[in-house]
Phi, psi and omega in degrees: 000129176268155184253151179295145175261134179251132175237133180306143179064020174223157178293159177299129183231152175269133189265004186214013179100340174290152182276150177300324180299322177299316181296314180295321180297327181292344179280338176216070189290153174234147176121211188241136170262110183277134175293159179305319183296331178286315178300317180295317179297324177292320185282333187251102186295342178267000180296144181304329183255014183301315182298318179292319179296318180294320178297316176301309181306310183295318180295316182286325176296322178297329179277348183083020180292130175283141179239131191246140166259144165242176183301320182294319181287325177296308181295320180297316179297313180299317180299313183289321179295338181258014178253122181301324180299331180269314189267344182060223183291348179268013182304141179255153170290166178301319179296315180296321178295321178294322177296321177301317176299312181297326177295319175299313183296337179280353178282133187307325184265006177258130186232162178256131180260103181287155176247111178266173177301318181294315180292327177297320178298315179296316180297317179298319178297316179293322180298317178298318180293318184281337189267011176298125179062028177260130179296152183303328181297345181256020183297321178293320178299317179298319178297314180296322176298318179295318177298315180299317181293320184281340179258347184067021173280151175278126177276128181244127188207164168260000189262107181293344179298342179295345178299334181295340182272354178051049181292147177289329187213104177209158182232122175265114178281136181285128178290000000 
């Protein structure tokens, strides 16, 4: 997400083609924060959960639900799409995986959730609270739970382990 540029004596303008409304909306986002496993299932048509992810996508897109990437979900999706152990013969190069991410981001209802200094402070406080007695292997999950809680976005996942975070708003997609 690019940020608006302000110049004295001129109206607030967006400096890169993104709309001002997108930037302002990211300050109080509405919609769903998709877990990495949902993005990967959407991107990989041979994934075991692709049909369920696609059904969720189609239903929510029909409702106009915004779907959000954060830095962790973007990097996680790119990393997994470019790993042969995950993708098998459909493995993507790092560049192709990044293009897959950009293609999602180019979809009208998919948005980028920027992390500002203020939101990082809130997320860090929530992360400390949520990660009590959480194994290290779940550090990304704890971070996503903290982002969901501090933004009030609904977390959408295939991972039932998120129940341990006692989130106010989350959706477990049935495998």
